[in-house]
BATI-601472 format. One record per residue: x, y, z of N, C-alpha, C, CB in turn. Coordinates in Angstrom, 3 decimals, decimal comma, always signed. Glycine has a CB too. Example, Ala and Ser with C-alpha at 12.3 -4.5 7.8 and 13.67 -1.06 7.14 Angstrom:
# BATI-601472
+----------+----------+----------+----------+----------+----------+----------+----------+----------+----------+----------+----------+
!     n_xx !     n_yy !     n_zz !    ca_xx !    ca_yy !    ca_zz !     c_xx !     c_yy !     c_zz !    cb_xx !    cb_yy !    cb_zz !
+----------+----------+----------+----------+----------+----------+----------+----------+----------+----------+----------+----------+
!  +13,190 !   -5,690 !   +7,800 !  +12,300 !   -4,500 !   +7,800 !  +13,200 !   -3,300 !   +7,800 !  +11,308 !   -4,473 !   +9,046 !
!  +12,850 !   -2,250 !   +7,080 !  +13,670 !   -1,060 !   +7,140 !  +12,900 !   +0,030 !   +7,870 !  +14,084 !   -0,598 !   +5,725 !
+----------+----------+----------+----------+----------+----------+----------+----------+----------+----------+----------+----------+
END
This chain:
# BATI-601472
+----------+----------+----------+----------+----------+----------+----------+----------+----------+----------+----------+----------+
!     n_xx !     n_yy !     n_zz !    ca_xx !    ca_yy !    ca_zz !     c_xx !     c_yy !     c_zz !    cb_xx !    cb_yy !    cb_zz !
+----------+----------+----------+----------+----------+----------+----------+----------+----------+----------+----------+----------+
!  +24,558 !  +14,888 !  +15,249 !  +25,831 !  +15,545 !  +15,478 !  +26,932 !  +14,913 !  +14,628 !  +26,201 !  +15,482 !  +16,957 !
!  +26,789 !  +13,623 !  +14,292 !  +27,795 !  +12,970 !  +13,452 !  +27,881 !  +13,621 !  +12,084 !  +27,480 !  +11,487 !  +13,299 !
!  +26,737 !  +14,018 !  +11,534 !  +26,733 !  +14,662 !  +10,224 !  +27,445 !  +16,007 !  +10,286 !  +25,296 !  +14,844 !   +9,718 !
!  +27,220 !  +16,769 !  +11,351 !  +27,893 !  +18,065 !  +11,515 !  +29,401 !  +17,852 !  +11,596 !  +27,380 !  +18,805 !  +12,787 !
!  +29,836 !  +16,863 !  +12,358 !  +31,267 !  +16,576 !  +12,463 !  +31,846 !  +16,149 !  +11,116 !  +31,516 !  +15,485 !  +13,509 !
!  +31,093 !  +15,383 !  +10,344 !  +31,541 !  +14,960 !   +9,022 !  +31,705 !  +16,173 !   +8,096 !  +30,544 !  +13,949 !   +8,415 !
!  +30,752 !  +17,095 !   +8,143 !  +30,828 !  +18,305 !   +7,317 !  +32,058 !  +19,132 !   +7,703 !  +29,536 !  +19,154 !   +7,470 !
!  +32,317 !  +19,264 !   +8,998 !  +33,490 !  +20,015 !   +9,473 !  +34,775 !  +19,342 !   +8,996 !  +33,484 !  +20,124 !  +11,023 !
!  +34,845 !  +18,018 !   +9,103 !  +36,036 !  +17,294 !   +8,659 !  +36,272 !  +17,483 !   +7,164 !  +35,906 !  +15,804 !   +8,984 !
!  +35,196 !  +17,427 !   +6,362 !  +35,320 !  +17,615 !   +4,915 !  +35,746 !  +19,034 !   +4,558 !  +34,003 !  +17,287 !   +4,230 !
!  +35,492 !  +19,985 !   +5,458 !  +35,875 !  +21,386 !   +5,231 !  +37,277 !  +21,684 !   +5,765 !  +34,859 !  +22,326 !   +5,891 !
!  +37,982 !  +20,673 !   +6,246 !  +39,356 !  +20,885 !   +6,702 !  +39,576 !  +20,682 !   +8,182 !  +39,780 !  +22,240 !   +6,350 !
!  +38,548 !  +20,289 !   +8,915 !  +38,695 !  +20,047 !  +10,342 !  +38,452 !  +21,280 !  +11,187 !  +40,055 !  +19,516 !  +10,625 !
!  +38,421 !  +21,080 !  +12,480 !  +38,114 !  +22,161 !  +13,421 !  +39,108 !  +23,315 !  +13,354 !  +38,077 !  +21,619 !  +14,823 !
!  +40,357 !  +23,028 !  +13,077 !  +41,363 !  +24,101 !  +13,068 !  +41,317 !  +24,933 !  +11,794 !  +42,752 !  +23,513 !  +13,235 !
!  +40,741 !  +24,405 !  +10,706 !  +40,716 !  +25,130 !   +9,429 !  +39,345 !  +25,666 !   +9,050 !  +41,206 !  +24,238 !   +8,337 !
!  +38,281 !  +25,035 !   +9,537 !  +36,919 !  +25,459 !   +9,175 !  +36,522 !  +26,660 !  +10,029 !  +35,895 !  +24,288 !   +9,363 !
!  +36,034 !  +27,709 !   +9,402 !  +35,571 !  +28,878 !  +10,146 !  +34,062 !  +29,016 !  +10,032 !  +36,260 !  +30,153 !   +9,639 !
!  +33,564 !  +29,082 !   +8,800 !  +32,133 !  +29,228 !   +8,565 !  +31,757 !  +28,377 !   +7,354 !  +31,742 !  +30,728 !   +8,345 !
!  +30,867 !  +27,436 !   +7,569 !  +30,431 !  +26,529 !   +6,514 !  +28,946 !  +26,766 !   +6,296 !  +30,726 !  +25,028 !   +6,877 !
!  +28,566 !  +27,004 !   +5,041 !  +27,167 !  +27,241 !   +4,708 !  +26,697 !  +26,117 !   +3,794 !  +26,971 !  +28,637 !   +4,032 !
!  +25,566 !  +25,489 !   +4,157 !  +25,027 !  +24,375 !   +3,380 !  +23,624 !  +24,731 !   +2,904 !  +25,009 !  +23,064 !   +4,219 !
!  +23,469 !  +24,828 !   +1,581 !  +22,151 !  +25,075 !   +0,981 !  +21,498 !  +23,723 !   +0,731 !  +22,265 !  +25,911 !   -0,357 !
!  +20,262 !  +23,538 !   +1,166 !  +19,559 !  +22,277 !   +0,995 !  +18,073 !  +22,565 !   +0,833 !  +19,816 !  +21,323 !   +2,195 !
!  +17,706 !  +23,040 !   -0,370 !  +16,308 !  +23,380 !   -0,643 !  +15,421 !  +22,161 !   -0,449 !  +16,150 !  +23,934 !   -2,073 !
!  +14,258 !  +22,298 !   +0,084 !  +13,520 !  +23,524 !   +0,381 !  +13,738 !  +24,021 !   +1,816 !  +12,043 !  +23,296 !   +0,143 !
!  +14,691 !  +23,457 !   +2,541 !  +14,910 !  +23,856 !   +3,925 !  +15,779 !  +25,101 !   +4,030 !  +15,543 !  +22,722 !   +4,699 !
!  +15,805 !  +25,661 !   +5,212 !  +16,612 !  +26,852 !   +5,449 !  +18,097 !  +26,497 !   +5,369 !  +16,274 !  +27,478 !   +6,823 !
!  +18,902 !  +27,504 !   +5,045 !  +20,358 !  +27,326 !   +4,944 !  +20,919 !  +26,942 !   +6,306 !  +21,045 !  +28,622 !   +4,418 !
!  +21,786 !  +25,932 !   +6,332 !  +22,448 !  +25,494 !   +7,560 !  +23,832 !  +26,128 !   +7,609 !  +22,540 !  +23,931 !   +7,632 !
!  +24,158 !  +26,736 !   +8,742 !  +25,469 !  +27,367 !   +8,906 !  +26,145 !  +26,771 !  +10,137 !  +25,338 !  +28,923 !   +9,038 !
!  +27,370 !  +26,299 !   +9,924 !  +28,188 !  +25,746 !  +10,998 !  +29,378 !  +26,683 !  +11,157 !  +28,648 !  +24,256 !  +10,693 !
!  +29,549 !  +27,215 !  +12,358 !  +30,648 !  +28,149 !  +12,615 !  +31,527 !  +27,629 !  +13,741 !  +30,107 !  +29,551 !  +12,964 !
!  +32,825 !  +27,599 !  +13,479 !  +33,795 !  +27,325 !  +14,530 !  +34,212 !  +28,692 !  +15,050 !  +35,042 !  +26,468 !  +14,007 !
!  +33,800 !  +29,014 !  +16,271 !  +33,993 !  +30,361 !  +16,804 !  +35,443 !  +30,594 !  +17,218 !  +33,066 !  +30,596 !  +17,994 !
!  +35,934 !  +31,831 !  +17,051 !  +37,336 !  +32,128 !  +17,375 !  +37,629 !  +32,086 !  +18,871 !  +37,708 !  +33,485 !  +16,835 !
!  +36,626 !  +32,403 !  +19,686 !  +36,867 !  +32,381 !  +21,130 !  +36,632 !  +30,967 !  +21,670 !  +35,946 !  +33,407 !  +21,860 !
!  +37,320 !  +30,648 !  +22,733 !  +37,198 !  +29,348 !  +23,375 !  +36,119 !  +29,406 !  +24,448 !  +38,547 !  +28,906 !  +23,981 !
!  +35,581 !  +28,242 !  +24,788 !  +34,603 !  +28,149 !  +25,867 !  +35,285 !  +28,351 !  +27,207 !  +33,879 !  +26,795 !  +25,833 !
!  +34,508 !  +28,413 !  +28,304 !  +35,076 !  +28,680 !  +29,621 !  +36,084 !  +27,622 !  +30,075 !  +33,971 !  +28,781 !  +30,630 !
!  +35,977 !  +26,414 !  +29,524 !  +36,912 !  +25,358 !  +29,911 !  +38,050 !  +25,198 !  +28,905 !  +36,174 !  +24,041 !  +30,062 !
!  +38,127 !  +26,127 !  +27,920 !  +39,222 !  +26,124 !  +26,957 !  +38,972 !  +25,313 !  +25,697 !  +40,432 !  +25,617 !  +27,608 !
!  +37,808 !  +24,682 !  +25,570 !  +37,507 !  +23,884 !  +24,387 !  +37,021 !  +24,754 !  +23,228 !  +36,460 !  +22,828 !  +24,721 !
!  +37,149 !  +24,218 !  +22,018 !  +36,651 !  +24,896 !  +20,817 !  +35,126 !  +24,939 !  +20,866 !  +37,144 !  +24,176 !  +19,518 !
!  +34,546 !  +26,067 !  +20,433 !  +33,095 !  +26,246 !  +20,436 !  +32,592 !  +26,201 !  +18,996 !  +32,694 !  +27,592 !  +21,126 !
!  +31,551 !  +25,390 !  +18,757 !  +30,959 !  +25,242 !  +17,435 !  +29,489 !  +25,638 !  +17,519 !  +31,120 !  +23,783 !  +16,903 !
!  +29,055 !  +26,529 !  +16,629 !  +27,670 !  +26,968 !  +16,559 !  +27,022 !  +26,341 !  +15,328 !  +27,573 !  +28,522 !  +16,514 !
!  +25,811 !  +25,799 !  +15,496 !  +25,050 !  +25,234 !  +14,387 !  +23,697 !  +25,926 !  +14,362 !  +24,894 !  +23,677 !  +14,522 !
!  +23,353 !  +26,529 !  +13,203 !  +22,109 !  +27,291 !  +13,123 !  +21,528 !  +27,224 !  +11,715 !  +22,345 !  +28,754 !  +13,531 !
!  +20,211 !  +27,371 !  +11,638 !  +19,538 !  +27,550 !  +10,355 !  +19,323 !  +29,049 !  +10,176 !  +18,169 !  +26,751 !  +10,288 !
!  +19,596 !  +29,538 !   +8,971 !  +19,382 !  +30,944 !   +8,653 !  +18,330 !  +31,052 !   +7,571 !  +20,695 !  +31,626 !   +8,210 !
!  +17,435 !  +31,990 !   +7,729 !  +16,408 !  +32,225 !   +6,738 !  +15,990 !  +33,676 !   +6,755 !  +15,211 !  +31,322 !   +6,977 !
!  +14,974 !  +33,968 !   +5,994 !  +14,478 !  +35,337 !   +5,918 !  +13,010 !  +35,347 !   +6,320 !  +14,668 !  +35,928 !   +4,488 !
!  +12,663 !  +36,307 !   +7,167 !  +11,284 !  +36,464 !   +7,603 !  +10,928 !  +37,940 !   +7,529 !  +11,076 !  +35,905 !   +9,046 !
!   +9,909 !  +38,259 !   +6,747 !   +9,490 !  +39,649 !   +6,535 !  +10,648 !  +40,533 !   +6,091 !   +8,877 !  +40,212 !   +7,810 !
!  +11,525 !  +39,977 !   +5,223 !  +12,640 !  +40,742 !   +4,688 !  +13,832 !  +40,873 !   +5,609 !  +12,177 !  +42,076 !   +4,333 !
!  +13,806 !  +40,230 !   +6,765 !  +14,898 !  +40,313 !   +7,730 !  +15,551 !  +38,950 !   +7,891 !  +14,391 !  +40,833 !   +9,089 !
!  +16,898 !  +38,935 !   +7,895 !  +17,614 !  +37,688 !   +8,132 !  +17,402 !  +37,225 !   +9,570 !  +19,117 !  +37,860 !   +7,837 !
!  +17,087 !  +35,949 !   +9,734 !  +16,841 !  +35,386 !  +11,058 !  +17,667 !  +34,122 !  +11,240 !  +15,338 !  +35,086 !  +11,260 !
!  +18,146 !  +33,911 !  +12,444 !  +18,881 !  +32,681 !  +12,771 !  +18,082 !  +31,881 !  +13,784 !  +20,304 !  +33,003 !  +13,324 !
!  +18,061 !  +30,578 !  +13,572 !  +17,457 !  +29,667 !  +14,524 !  +18,554 !  +28,748 !  +14,994 !  +16,261 !  +28,873 !  +13,903 !
!  +19,143 !  +29,064 !  +16,126 !  +20,248 !  +28,257 !  +16,651 !  +19,748 !  +26,897 !  +17,076 !  +20,931 !  +28,962 !  +17,829 !
!  +20,467 !  +25,884 !  +16,643 !  +20,120 !  +24,518 !  +16,992 !  +20,940 !  +24,042 !  +18,180 !  +20,329 !  +23,592 !  +15,799 !
!  +22,210 !  +24,384 !  +18,183 !  +23,055 !  +23,988 !  +19,315 !  +24,355 !  +24,783 !  +19,270 !  +23,346 !  +22,453 !  +19,291 !
!  +24,974 !  +24,816 !  +20,382 !  +26,292 !  +25,421 !  +20,500 !  +27,085 !  +24,452 !  +21,363 !  +26,242 !  +26,897 !  +21,124 !
!  +28,083 !  +23,786 !  +20,785 !  +28,832 !  +22,723 !  +21,469 !  +30,221 !  +23,167 !  +21,835 !  +28,910 !  +21,484 !  +20,605 !
!  +30,705 !  +22,567 !  +22,895 !  +32,094 !  +22,777 !  +23,286 !  +32,779 !  +21,444 !  +23,314 !  +32,205 !  +23,483 !  +24,656 !
+----------+----------+----------+----------+----------+----------+----------+----------+----------+----------+----------+----------+
END
């Protein structure tokens, strides 16, 4: 999780980062999204997922969703 936080900080922090895409061959693309809606307790929600293609269709493998 420290690496994800570092990537968000380098992209401008939680208030400025919306969608960060990291290409790291040969692995699937990593996407970090700071979602516009807040969690039930009012905290910022961050989604971390790997995106790839399977049988010609884009697929997401969510790793975590933090508040």
